[in-house]
Each structure stands twice: as structure tokens, then as C-alpha cells.
DOLUM-397771 format. One record per residue (C-alpha): y, z negated, x negated; residue number from 1. Coordinates in steps of 0.05 Angstrom, whole numbers. Example, Ala and Ser with C-alpha at 12.3 -4.5 7.8 and 13.67 -1.06 7.14 Angstrom:
DOLUM-397771
<site><v>-90</v><w>-156</w><u>-246</u><seq>1</seq></site>
<site><v>-21</v><w>-143</w><u>-273</u><seq>2</seq></site>
END
This chain:
DOLUM-397771
<site><v>0</v><w>0</w><u>0</u><seq>1</seq></site>
<site><v>70</v><w>16</w><u>-25</u><seq>2</seq></site>
<site><v>98</v><w>-52</w><u>-5</u><seq>3</seq></site>
<site><v>64</v><w>-119</w><u>-12</u><seq>4</seq></site>
<site><v>32</v><w>-146</w><u>52</u><seq>5</seq></site>
<site><v>74</v><w>-209</w><u>47</u><seq>6</seq></site>
<site><v>137</v><w>-166</w><u>55</u><seq>7</seq></site>
<site><v>112</v><w>-132</w><u>118</u><seq>8</seq></site>
<site><v>76</v><w>-187</w><u>155</u><seq>9</seq></site>
<site><v>100</v><w>-255</w><u>181</u><seq>10</seq></site>
<site><v>68</v><w>-309</w><u>223</u><seq>11</seq></site>
<site><v>103</v><w>-326</w><u>288</u><seq>12</seq></site>
<site><v>86</v><w>-391</w><u>324</u><seq>13</seq></site>
<site><v>112</v><w>-385</w><u>394</u><seq>14</seq></site>
<site><v>131</v><w>-450</w><u>428</u><seq>15</seq></site>
<site><v>184</v><w>-482</w><u>472</u><seq>16</seq></site>
<site><v>217</v><w>-550</w><u>477</u><seq>17</seq></site>
<site><v>175</v><w>-571</w><u>537</u><seq>18</seq></site>
<site><v>111</v><w>-562</w><u>495</u><seq>19</seq></site>
<site><v>134</v><w>-606</w><u>438</u><seq>20</seq></site>
<site><v>74</v><w>-651</w><u>449</u><seq>21</seq></site>
<site><v>32</v><w>-595</w><u>417</u><seq>22</seq></site>
<site><v>72</v><w>-596</w><u>353</u><seq>23</seq></site>
<site><v>40</v><w>-656</w><u>319</u><seq>24</seq></site>
<site><v>-32</v><w>-632</w><u>330</u><seq>25</seq></site>
<site><v>-14</v><w>-560</w><u>314</u><seq>26</seq></site>
<site><v>16</v><w>-581</w><u>247</u><seq>27</seq></site>
<site><v>-43</v><w>-626</w><u>232</u><seq>28</seq></site>
<site><v>-93</v><w>-569</w><u>240</u><seq>29</seq></site>
<site><v>-48</v><w>-519</w><u>206</u><seq>30</seq></site>
<site><v>-42</v><w>-563</w><u>144</u><seq>31</seq></site>
<site><v>-117</v><w>-577</w><u>145</u><seq>32</seq></site>
<site><v>-140</v><w>-505</w><u>152</u><seq>33</seq></site>
<site><v>-83</v><w>-460</w><u>129</u><seq>34</seq></site>
<site><v>-42</v><w>-497</w><u>77</u><seq>35</seq></site>
<site><v>-47</v><w>-436</w><u>32</u><seq>36</seq></site>
<site><v>-17</v><w>-387</w><u>83</u><seq>37</seq></site>
<site><v>17</v><w>-333</w><u>39</u><seq>38</seq></site>
<site><v>65</v><w>-307</w><u>92</u><seq>39</seq></site>
<site><v>132</v><w>-329</w><u>119</u><seq>40</seq></site>
<site><v>118</v><w>-374</w><u>179</u><seq>41</seq></site>
<site><v>169</v><w>-375</w><u>236</u><seq>42</seq></site>
<site><v>167</v><w>-429</w><u>289</u><seq>43</seq></site>
<site><v>203</v><w>-409</w><u>352</u><seq>44</seq></site>
<site><v>229</v><w>-456</w><u>406</u><seq>45</seq></site>
<site><v>290</v><w>-467</w><u>451</u><seq>46</seq></site>
<site><v>338</v><w>-515</w><u>419</u><seq>47</seq></site>
<site><v>296</v><w>-554</w><u>368</u><seq>48</seq></site>
<site><v>236</v><w>-544</w><u>323</u><seq>49</seq></site>
<site><v>191</v><w>-590</w><u>284</u><seq>50</seq></site>
<site><v>214</v><w>-606</w><u>213</u><seq>51</seq></site>
<site><v>163</v><w>-577</w><u>166</u><seq>52</seq></site>
<site><v>171</v><w>-547</w><u>97</u><seq>53</seq></site>
<site><v>128</v><w>-486</w><u>113</u><seq>54</seq></site>
<site><v>163</v><w>-467</w><u>178</u><seq>55</seq></site>
<site><v>227</v><w>-429</w><u>186</u><seq>56</seq></site>
<site><v>258</v><w>-450</w><u>253</u><seq>57</seq></site>
<site><v>278</v><w>-395</w><u>300</u><seq>58</seq></site>
<site><v>316</v><w>-419</w><u>361</u><seq>59</seq></site>
<site><v>324</v><w>-381</w><u>426</u><seq>60</seq></site>
<site><v>385</v><w>-425</w><u>442</u><seq>61</seq></site>
<site><v>371</v><w>-413</w><u>515</u><seq>62</seq></site>
<site><v>318</v><w>-428</w><u>567</u><seq>63</seq></site>
<site><v>301</v><w>-365</w><u>605</u><seq>64</seq></site>
<site><v>233</v><w>-330</w><u>607</u><seq>65</seq></site>
<site><v>179</v><w>-326</w><u>554</u><seq>66</seq></site>
<site><v>190</v><w>-250</w><u>547</u><seq>67</seq></site>
<site><v>266</v><w>-256</w><u>540</u><seq>68</seq></site>
<site><v>258</v><w>-312</w><u>489</u><seq>69</seq></site>
<site><v>206</v><w>-274</w><u>450</u><seq>70</seq></site>
<site><v>250</v><w>-213</w><u>447</u><seq>71</seq></site>
<site><v>307</v><w>-256</w><u>420</u><seq>72</seq></site>
<site><v>266</v><w>-284</w><u>362</u><seq>73</seq></site>
<site><v>231</v><w>-218</w><u>345</u><seq>74</seq></site>
<site><v>299</v><w>-188</w><u>332</u><seq>75</seq></site>
<site><v>313</v><w>-243</w><u>281</u><seq>76</seq></site>
<site><v>249</v><w>-231</w><u>241</u><seq>77</seq></site>
<site><v>259</v><w>-181</w><u>183</u><seq>78</seq></site>
<site><v>184</v><w>-165</w><u>173</u><seq>79</seq></site>
<site><v>158</v><w>-103</w><u>209</u><seq>80</seq></site>
<site><v>95</v><w>-137</w><u>235</u><seq>81</seq></site>
<site><v>78</v><w>-206</w><u>260</u><seq>82</seq></site>
<site><v>15</v><w>-248</w><u>268</u><seq>83</seq></site>
<site><v>27</v><w>-279</w><u>337</u><seq>84</seq></site>
<site><v>2</v><w>-349</w><u>349</u><seq>85</seq></site>
<site><v>18</v><w>-399</w><u>404</u><seq>86</seq></site>
<site><v>31</v><w>-473</w><u>396</u><seq>87</seq></site>
<site><v>-34</v><w>-494</w><u>429</u><seq>88</seq></site>
<site><v>-80</v><w>-453</w><u>384</u><seq>89</seq></site>
<site><v>-108</v><w>-510</w><u>343</u><seq>90</seq></site>
<site><v>-144</v><w>-484</w><u>281</u><seq>91</seq></site>
<site><v>-215</v><w>-509</w><u>273</u><seq>92</seq></site>
<site><v>-239</v><w>-472</w><u>211</u><seq>93</seq></site>
<site><v>-210</v><w>-452</w><u>144</u><seq>94</seq></site>
<site><v>-168</v><w>-389</w><u>153</u><seq>95</seq></site>
<site><v>-196</v><w>-330</w><u>112</u><seq>96</seq></site>
<site><v>-135</v><w>-302</w><u>77</u><seq>97</seq></site>
<site><v>-173</v><w>-245</w><u>42</u><seq>98</seq></site>
<site><v>-201</v><w>-220</w><u>108</u><seq>99</seq></site>
<site><v>-134</v><w>-224</w><u>141</u><seq>100</seq></site>
<site><v>-103</v><w>-183</w><u>85</u><seq>101</seq></site>
<site><v>-159</v><w>-131</w><u>89</u><seq>102</seq></site>
<site><v>-153</v><w>-125</w><u>165</u><seq>103</seq></site>
<site><v>-78</v><w>-117</w><u>159</u><seq>104</seq></site>
<site><v>-89</v><w>-60</w><u>109</u><seq>105</seq></site>
<site><v>-136</v><w>-28</w><u>159</u><seq>106</seq></site>
<site><v>-85</v><w>-35</w><u>213</u><seq>107</seq></site>
<site><v>-33</v><w>1</w><u>171</u><seq>108</seq></site>
<site><v>-83</v><w>55</w><u>151</u><seq>109</seq></site>
<site><v>-100</v><w>69</w><u>224</u><seq>110</seq></site>
<site><v>-26</v><w>65</w><u>244</u><seq>111</seq></site>
<site><v>-48</v><w>15</w><u>297</u><seq>112</seq></site>
<site><v>1</v><w>-20</w><u>343</u><seq>113</seq></site>
<site><v>-42</v><w>-83</w><u>351</u><seq>114</seq></site>
<site><v>-103</v><w>-116</w><u>320</u><seq>115</seq></site>
<site><v>-133</v><w>-178</w><u>352</u><seq>116</seq></site>
<site><v>-161</v><w>-227</w><u>300</u><seq>117</seq></site>
<site><v>-199</v><w>-271</w><u>349</u><seq>118</seq></site>
<site><v>-244</v><w>-233</w><u>398</u><seq>119</seq></site>
<site><v>-220</v><w>-262</w><u>463</u><seq>120</seq></site>
<site><v>-238</v><w>-212</w><u>489</u><seq>121</seq></site>
<site><v>-270</v><w>-169</w><u>435</u><seq>122</seq></site>
<site><v>-263</v><w>-94</w><u>422</u><seq>123</seq></site>
<site><v>-297</v><w>-44</w><u>468</u><seq>124</seq></site>
<site><v>-329</v><w>-2</w><u>414</u><seq>125</seq></site>
<site><v>-330</v><w>-2</w><u>338</u><seq>126</seq></site>
<site><v>-290</v><w>51</w><u>302</u><seq>127</seq></site>
<site><v>-332</v><w>103</w><u>264</u><seq>128</seq></site>
<site><v>-355</v><w>76</w><u>196</u><seq>129</seq></site>
<site><v>-326</v><w>7</w><u>211</u><seq>130</seq></site>
<site><v>-361</v><w>-60</w><u>221</u><seq>131</seq></site>
<site><v>-301</v><w>-106</w><u>224</u><seq>132</seq></site>
<site><v>-254</v><w>-72</w><u>274</u><seq>133</seq></site>
<site><v>-261</v><w>-33</w><u>338</u><seq>134</seq></site>
<site><v>-222</v><w>2</w><u>391</u><seq>135</seq></site>
<site><v>-194</v><w>-31</w><u>454</u><seq>136</seq></site>
<site><v>-196</v><w>25</w><u>505</u><seq>137</seq></site>
<site><v>-133</v><w>43</w><u>546</u><seq>138</seq></site>
<site><v>-165</v><w>23</w><u>612</u><seq>139</seq></site>
<site><v>-185</v><w>-47</w><u>586</u><seq>140</seq></site>
<site><v>-153</v><w>-101</w><u>629</u><seq>141</seq></site>
<site><v>-136</v><w>-148</w><u>571</u><seq>142</seq></site>
<site><v>-116</v><w>-95</w><u>522</u><seq>143</seq></site>
<site><v>-54</v><w>-136</w><u>504</u><seq>144</seq></site>
<site><v>-83</v><w>-206</w><u>505</u><seq>145</seq></site>
<site><v>-38</v><w>-258</w><u>474</u><seq>146</seq></site>
<site><v>-93</v><w>-288</w><u>431</u><seq>147</seq></site>
<site><v>-79</v><w>-288</w><u>356</u><seq>148</seq></site>
<site><v>-65</v><w>-217</w><u>335</u><seq>149</seq></site>
<site><v>-25</v><w>-171</w><u>289</u><seq>150</seq></site>
<site><v>31</v><w>-135</w><u>326</u><seq>151</seq></site>
<site><v>75</v><w>-79</w><u>303</u><seq>152</seq></site>
<site><v>140</v><w>-112</w><u>321</u><seq>153</seq></site>
<site><v>173</v><w>-50</w><u>350</u><seq>154</seq></site>
<site><v>114</v><w>-38</w><u>397</u><seq>155</seq></site>
<site><v>114</v><w>-110</w><u>422</u><seq>156</seq></site>
<site><v>189</v><w>-104</w><u>436</u><seq>157</seq></site>
<site><v>176</v><w>-40</w><u>474</u><seq>158</seq></site>
<site><v>122</v><w>-72</w><u>518</u><seq>159</seq></site>
<site><v>162</v><w>-135</w><u>535</u><seq>160</seq></site>
<site><v>199</v><w>-141</w><u>601</u><seq>161</seq></site>
<site><v>251</v><w>-196</w><u>605</u><seq>162</seq></site>
<site><v>228</v><w>-223</w><u>672</u><seq>163</seq></site>
<site><v>155</v><w>-235</w><u>652</u><seq>164</seq></site>
<site><v>119</v><w>-299</w><u>632</u><seq>165</seq></site>
<site><v>57</v><w>-295</w><u>587</u><seq>166</seq></site>
<site><v>9</v><w>-287</w><u>646</u><seq>167</seq></site>
<site><v>50</v><w>-230</w><u>677</u><seq>168</seq></site>
<site><v>53</v><w>-197</w><u>608</u><seq>169</seq></site>
<site><v>-23</v><w>-198</w><u>600</u><seq>170</seq></site>
<site><v>-31</v><w>-169</w><u>670</u><seq>171</seq></site>
<site><v>22</v><w>-115</w><u>666</u><seq>172</seq></site>
<site><v>29</v><w>-96</w><u>593</u><seq>173</seq></site>
<site><v>-40</v><w>-63</w><u>587</u><seq>174</seq></site>
<site><v>-16</v><w>-10</w><u>637</u><seq>175</seq></site>
<site><v>48</v><w>1</w><u>598</u><seq>176</seq></site>
<site><v>9</v><w>5</w><u>533</u><seq>177</seq></site>
<site><v>-23</v><w>70</w><u>557</u><seq>178</seq></site>
<site><v>43</v><w>105</w><u>541</u><seq>179</seq></site>
<site><v>34</v><w>86</w><u>467</u><seq>180</seq></site>
<site><v>-7</v><w>135</w><u>427</u><seq>181</seq></site>
<site><v>-25</v><w>86</w><u>372</u><seq>182</seq></site>
<site><v>-91</v><w>48</w><u>369</u><seq>183</seq></site>
<site><v>-101</v><w>-21</w><u>398</u><seq>184</seq></site>
<site><v>-156</v><w>-55</w><u>358</u><seq>185</seq></site>
<site><v>-195</v><w>-120</w><u>355</u><seq>186</seq></site>
<site><v>-249</v><w>-153</w><u>313</u><seq>187</seq></site>
<site><v>-317</v><w>-151</w><u>347</u><seq>188</seq></site>
<site><v>-352</v><w>-212</w><u>373</u><seq>189</seq></site>
<site><v>-402</v><w>-239</w><u>322</u><seq>190</seq></site>
<site><v>-447</v><w>-283</w><u>365</u><seq>191</seq></site>
<site><v>-470</v><w>-291</w><u>437</u><seq>192</seq></site>
<site><v>-459</v><w>-367</w><u>439</u><seq>193</seq></site>
<site><v>-395</v><w>-407</w><u>440</u><seq>194</seq></site>
<site><v>-338</v><w>-362</w><u>416</u><seq>195</seq></site>
<site><v>-311</v><w>-413</w><u>366</u><seq>196</seq></site>
<site><v>-378</v><w>-413</w><u>329</u><seq>197</seq></site>
<site><v>-369</v><w>-341</w><u>306</u><seq>198</seq></site>
<site><v>-346</v><w>-320</w><u>237</u><seq>199</seq></site>
<site><v>-274</v><w>-296</w><u>246</u><seq>200</seq></site>
<site><v>-215</v><w>-292</w><u>198</u><seq>201</seq></site>
<site><v>-175</v><w>-340</w><u>242</u><seq>202</seq></site>
<site><v>-213</v><w>-388</w><u>288</u><seq>203</seq></site>
<site><v>-182</v><w>-438</w><u>335</u><seq>204</seq></site>
<site><v>-194</v><w>-477</w><u>399</u><seq>205</seq></site>
<site><v>-181</v><w>-426</w><u>453</u><seq>206</seq></site>
<site><v>-136</v><w>-455</w><u>482</u><seq>207</seq></site>
<site><v>-114</v><w>-528</w><u>482</u><seq>208</seq></site>
<site><v>-73</v><w>-527</w><u>546</u><seq>209</seq></site>
<site><v>-92</v><w>-494</w><u>612</u><seq>210</seq></site>
<site><v>-51</v><w>-497</w><u>676</u><seq>211</seq></site>
<site><v>-6</v><w>-549</w><u>644</u><seq>212</seq></site>
<site><v>-62</v><w>-597</w><u>625</u><seq>213</seq></site>
<site><v>-100</v><w>-614</w><u>562</u><seq>214</seq></site>
<site><v>-169</v><w>-582</w><u>562</u><seq>215</seq></site>
<site><v>-222</v><w>-635</w><u>554</u><seq>216</seq></site>
<site><v>-249</v><w>-602</w><u>491</u><seq>217</seq></site>
<site><v>-180</v><w>-601</w><u>459</u><seq>218</seq></site>
<site><v>-170</v><w>-675</w><u>477</u><seq>219</seq></site>
<site><v>-237</v><w>-693</w><u>444</u><seq>220</seq></site>
<site><v>-219</v><w>-650</w><u>383</u><seq>221</seq></site>
<site><v>-154</v><w>-687</w><u>373</u><seq>222</seq></site>
<site><v>-186</v><w>-755</w><u>385</u><seq>223</seq></site>
<site><v>-238</v><w>-740</w><u>332</u><seq>224</seq></site>
<site><v>-182</v><w>-725</w><u>283</u><seq>225</seq></site>
<site><v>-146</v><w>-790</w><u>299</u><seq>226</seq></site>
<site><v>-90</v><w>-754</w><u>337</u><seq>227</seq></site>
<site><v>-64</v><w>-793</w><u>398</u><seq>228</seq></site>
<site><v>-41</v><w>-748</w><u>454</u><seq>229</seq></site>
<site><v>7</v><w>-773</w><u>507</u><seq>230</seq></site>
<site><v>-38</v><w>-766</w><u>568</u><seq>231</seq></site>
<site><v>14</v><w>-798</w><u>614</u><seq>232</seq></site>
<site><v>62</v><w>-741</w><u>600</u><seq>233</seq></site>
<site><v>8</v><w>-687</w><u>602</u><seq>234</seq></site>
<site><v>-57</v><w>-702</w><u>638</u><seq>235</seq></site>
<site><v>-126</v><w>-684</w><u>614</u><seq>236</seq></site>
<site><v>-168</v><w>-638</w><u>658</u><seq>237</seq></site>
<site><v>-216</v><w>-672</w><u>704</u><seq>238</seq></site>
<site><v>-290</v><w>-654</w><u>703</u><seq>239</seq></site>
<site><v>-280</v><w>-619</w><u>770</u><seq>240</seq></site>
<site><v>-225</v><w>-576</w><u>741</u><seq>241</seq></site>
<site><v>-270</v><w>-558</w><u>682</u><seq>242</seq></site>
<site><v>-325</v><w>-537</w><u>731</u><seq>243</seq></site>
<site><v>-276</v><w>-494</w><u>771</u><seq>244</seq></site>
<site><v>-252</v><w>-459</w><u>708</u><seq>245</seq></site>
<site><v>-324</v><w>-443</w><u>687</u><seq>246</seq></site>
<site><v>-339</v><w>-414</w><u>755</u><seq>247</seq></site>
<site><v>-276</v><w>-372</w><u>753</u><seq>248</seq></site>
<site><v>-289</v><w>-347</w><u>682</u><seq>249</seq></site>
<site><v>-360</v><w>-325</w><u>700</u><seq>250</seq></site>
<site><v>-339</v><w>-288</w><u>763</u><seq>251</seq></site>
<site><v>-337</v><w>-212</w><u>759</u><seq>252</seq></site>
<site><v>-267</v><w>-186</w><u>750</u><seq>253</seq></site>
<site><v>-264</v><w>-151</w><u>818</u><seq>254</seq></site>
<site><v>-278</v><w>-217</w><u>853</u><seq>255</seq></site>
<site><v>-235</v><w>-264</w><u>811</u><seq>256</seq></site>
<site><v>-174</v><w>-260</w><u>857</u><seq>257</seq></site>
<site><v>-214</v><w>-284</w><u>917</u><seq>258</seq></site>
<site><v>-250</v><w>-338</w><u>876</u><seq>259</seq></site>
<site><v>-185</v><w>-362</w><u>846</u><seq>260</seq></site>
<site><v>-154</v><w>-370</w><u>916</u><seq>261</seq></site>
<site><v>-215</v><w>-408</w><u>941</u><seq>262</seq></site>
<site><v>-221</v><w>-454</w><u>880</u><seq>263</seq></site>
<site><v>-148</v><w>-470</w><u>869</u><seq>264</seq></site>
<site><v>-116</v><w>-463</w><u>937</u><seq>265</seq></site>
<site><v>-169</v><w>-483</w><u>987</u><seq>266</seq></site>
<site><v>-213</v><w>-534</w><u>951</u><seq>267</seq></site>
END
């Protein structure tokens, strides 16, 4: 490559002031599993950010929508590409810097717009002569999933709509992405068991907060690390809620709307 990877790629941790209870555990796991991160790391939030030597604070200086706030910080980042991470992606394994660098080189070689580093969901089919990356087809519903991924910054800016929150983006952006001729890529899934047990360049608890509550697994993970979460401020999922989520996740896509309404509106 003509320019060093470190000059093209930055890590963006997307957060907001109301999620500041994720900051302590996020930093704990970042320091434990990615203390040797070779890239500029930007931490984005509304009016304040955690004080940490590795993080460059990027403030929205407003409280609007996730998309509007993301657009604001992307325009402040000089690198051409970002590795997007959210504040409740708690690392659980050592980050593999060499694999991340190799995958980023592949992304540049293929002139891809996007490359998902954690297969949630995975690619649809491997690229010819490749074992580590595959294509996400244009008709795939979660083509622009907000799990940890490389983004070409200009493409992400093009796909964002100022009125959308993350869930709206994941629903609507795949359709808009069909207008982009570049590849959307992902690493393949490496195992058929629990996703976090696979061998991926960047592995994390997916994800710590759901519907405004701590997931039980994330709560146990933090407890095992000696991290005390404020469960009065943010509740932990009940066992019933965990069961509802498992039922929903295992429901065929074409039925999920009906099942969601029954589970979360009627029951």
C-alpha cells in the first residue's frame, strides 16, 4: 500500500452521555484485550467523554439523532476509513492486530465500502480464492449491520439519514446500499456454536445492552471481572425477557414482525 494503514484507518467508539455507565466496563476490556491498538482511537459522545490517554474525544455538542451525531463526528475524523465500534461492545478476547491489518489491506484491494469483522451476521458467500472474507449480497437484510466493521467514511456518510436511529439505519440502509457499486464484505462464521467462541480478529460480547437493559450475560461478564454495574439506574434483563429474545431471534424473518408484537406488546 502506498500509505501506511495507520494513516488511513481510525477506530471510532460511538457513545452518548446517557450511556456513560458503559464507559468503565468498555475501558476495562479495551485495556485488557487491545492495549496495543496501533490506530488513532476516537471516542464520540454528546458533551463529555471519559478521560483516557488512548482516546481522542469527539463531541457532538448537541443531542439530536444517532445519525445526525455520527455525521458530525465523521466529518471531524481525518482518516479515510473507520473501524466502527459501539460503547457496549465489550471485548472478550485479545484483538488480533495482524489479521485486522491484513483484512484492511484486502478491503482496499477490493475497493470495498464495508468489511464486517465480527460475523453478526456472516457473509453470504466467500469470494473466489478467499477463505477469510466473503460477499454480503445486495438483497441481504442486514447488509449494513452496525456490528464492528471497517467503513469507507464517504460511503457511510452517504448512507446516513439525519432522522434515523441505529435500528432505523439497519433496516433502511441496506436498501440504499444497492445504489453503491462497491463490495460489502464480511468475515465468515467459523463455528456453529456460540458466536463468541469463534476465531475472529475482534471478538466481543454481542451486545451488552438490549432494549435499554443490561443483558444477563454482560452483567455476569462484568461481575466476574470485578466491575460493579449500577443496576438501579439500568436494570438487568429478567429471565422471561431473555426467553422472549431467544424466541424472537430464532423466528424466521418473515414472521418476526408478528412474533415481536405478540411477545413485546401483548404478553
